[in-house]
Structure formats: C-alpha cells, structure tokens
C-alpha positions as CSV (number, residue, x, y, z in Angstrom):
1,M,95.1,67.0,81.9
2,Y,95.5,68.7,85.3
3,E,92.0,68.0,86.6
4,E,93.1,67.4,90.2
5,L,95.0,70.7,90.3
6,I,92.1,72.5,88.6
7,G,89.8,71.4,91.4
8,L,92.3,72.4,94.1
9,V,92.8,75.8,92.5
10,Q,89.0,76.3,92.3
11,Q,88.7,75.5,96.0
12,A,91.5,77.9,96.9
13,I,89.8,80.7,94.9
14,D,86.6,80.1,96.8
15,A,88.5,80.0,100.1
16,S,90.4,83.3,99.3
17,E,87.2,85.1,98.5
18,R,85.8,84.1,101.9
19,W,88.9,84.8,104.1
20,A,87.3,87.9,105.7
21,E,84.0,86.1,106.2
22,T,85.4,82.8,107.7
23,G,88.2,84.6,109.4
24,W,90.7,83.3,112.0
25,P,91.7,84.2,115.6
26,V,93.0,87.8,115.8
27,A,93.1,90.0,118.9
28,F,92.9,93.8,119.0
29,G,93.3,96.4,121.7
30,S,95.2,96.4,125.0
31,R,92.8,93.8,126.3
32,N,93.4,91.5,123.3
33,V,89.8,91.3,122.4
34,S,89.1,88.5,119.8
35,V,87.7,89.8,116.5
36,P,87.8,86.8,114.2
37,S,86.0,88.2,111.1
38,L,85.0,91.3,109.2
39,K,81.4,90.8,110.3
40,E,82.4,90.8,113.9
41,A,84.7,93.8,113.5
42,E,81.8,95.8,111.9
43,A,79.5,94.8,114.7
44,L,81.8,96.3,117.3
45,P,80.4,99.4,119.0
46,R,81.5,102.6,117.3
47,T,82.9,103.7,120.7
48,A,85.3,100.7,120.8
49,V,88.8,102.1,120.7
50,F,90.1,99.3,118.4
51,R,87.1,99.1,116.1
52,R,88.8,101.1,113.3
53,E,91.9,98.9,113.5
54,A,89.9,95.7,113.4
55,V,87.7,96.8,110.5
56,N,90.7,98.0,108.5
57,Y,92.5,94.7,109.2
58,W,89.6,92.6,108.0
59,K,88.9,94.9,105.0
60,Q,92.6,94.4,104.0
61,V,92.1,90.6,104.3
62,Q,89.0,90.9,102.1
63,L,90.9,92.9,99.4
64,T,93.9,90.6,99.6
65,G,91.7,87.6,99.3
66,A,90.0,89.1,96.2
67,D,93.3,89.8,94.6
68,A,94.6,86.3,95.3
69,A,91.4,84.9,93.9
70,A,91.8,86.9,90.7
71,S,95.4,85.6,90.3
72,G,94.0,82.1,91.1
73,R,91.5,82.5,88.2
74,K,94.5,83.3,85.9
75,A,96.2,80.1,87.1
76,L,92.9,78.2,86.5
77,R,92.7,79.4,82.9
78,A,96.3,78.5,82.4
79,L,95.8,75.0,83.7
80,K,92.7,74.5,81.5
81,Q,94.9,75.4,78.6
82,G,97.7,73.1,79.7
83,D,100.1,75.9,80.4
84,L,101.8,74.8,83.6
85,E,104.5,77.6,83.4
86,L,101.8,80.4,83.3
87,A,99.9,78.7,86.1
88,A,103.0,78.5,88.3
89,G,103.6,82.2,87.7
90,A,100.0,83.1,88.7
91,L,100.1,80.8,91.8
92,Y,103.4,82.4,92.8
93,F,101.7,85.7,92.8
94,C,98.8,84.2,94.9
95,R,101.4,83.0,97.4
96,Y,103.0,86.4,97.5
97,Q,99.7,88.1,98.1
98,E,98.8,85.6,100.8
99,A,102.2,86.1,102.7
100,P,101.0,88.6,105.3
101,F,98.3,86.2,106.4
102,A,99.9,82.9,105.5
103,S,100.2,81.7,109.1
104,S,96.4,81.9,109.3
105,T,95.4,81.0,105.7
106,N,97.9,78.6,104.1
107,T,95.8,78.5,101.0
108,W,98.2,79.0,98.1
109,T,101.6,77.7,99.1
110,K,100.7,74.0,98.8
111,L,99.2,74.6,95.4
112,Y,102.2,76.5,94.2
113,D,104.5,73.6,95.4
114,A,102.2,71.0,93.7
115,V,102.4,72.8,90.4
116,L,106.2,73.1,90.7
117,N,106.3,69.3,91.4
118,K,104.2,68.6,88.2
119,A,106.5,70.9,86.2
120,A,109.7,69.1,87.4
C-alpha cells in the first residue's frame, strides 16, 4: 500500500545509523581543524586540545542517529500495517531528533512531509 514510502523509510533508517560513520564537515578548535566523522575524532592524538569535544560531538551524533533509526522502525511498522497517522507521529519524532544536525543530515524532514502529503 505504501511500498515507496516503506523503501524510503528503510533508507533513512540505514542512513541515520551511519551518520557518525559517514559524517559531514565539522571543524573544531581555534584552528578550525576538520574532523568529519567519529572514526577521525577517535584517531586524533590524545594530546589534541579539541579531541574530547570532537569525540563527544560525534558520539552524540551516533546516539541521535540510533534514536532516530529506532523511531524510524516504528514508522516502518506502522506503514506496513497501513497506519499512516502512527507513521506520521513516529516520523515527526525522527525529524525532531534530527533537528540539531538537520543542516548536515536532512534525512527525515522530506519523509515526514511525504507522509503528511499522503495523509492529506
């Protein structure tokens, strides 16, 4: 019934779970050193002044991505059951969780809007 949306939600779940791995441009420290992923943050020398800040940022991205993916799985189950209202609620929460990183991720907003358009 909502096969296209189901596929898009699955892709978004996969993307959210990899946010910290795939990363995006972020600079840390007074010299604006680029640290675009958790792996690169953890590889910084322990003496790097901004290492802790970079690692904490990317771990927060990882946790947020996992939370958004969990909500995305709720939306996926709802779509498979044909419950568009429940799916919209779960996707709204995904969008809310993504908000601090939305300028870099833009994973869930389009899906939420697509579900709202289907419901209208």
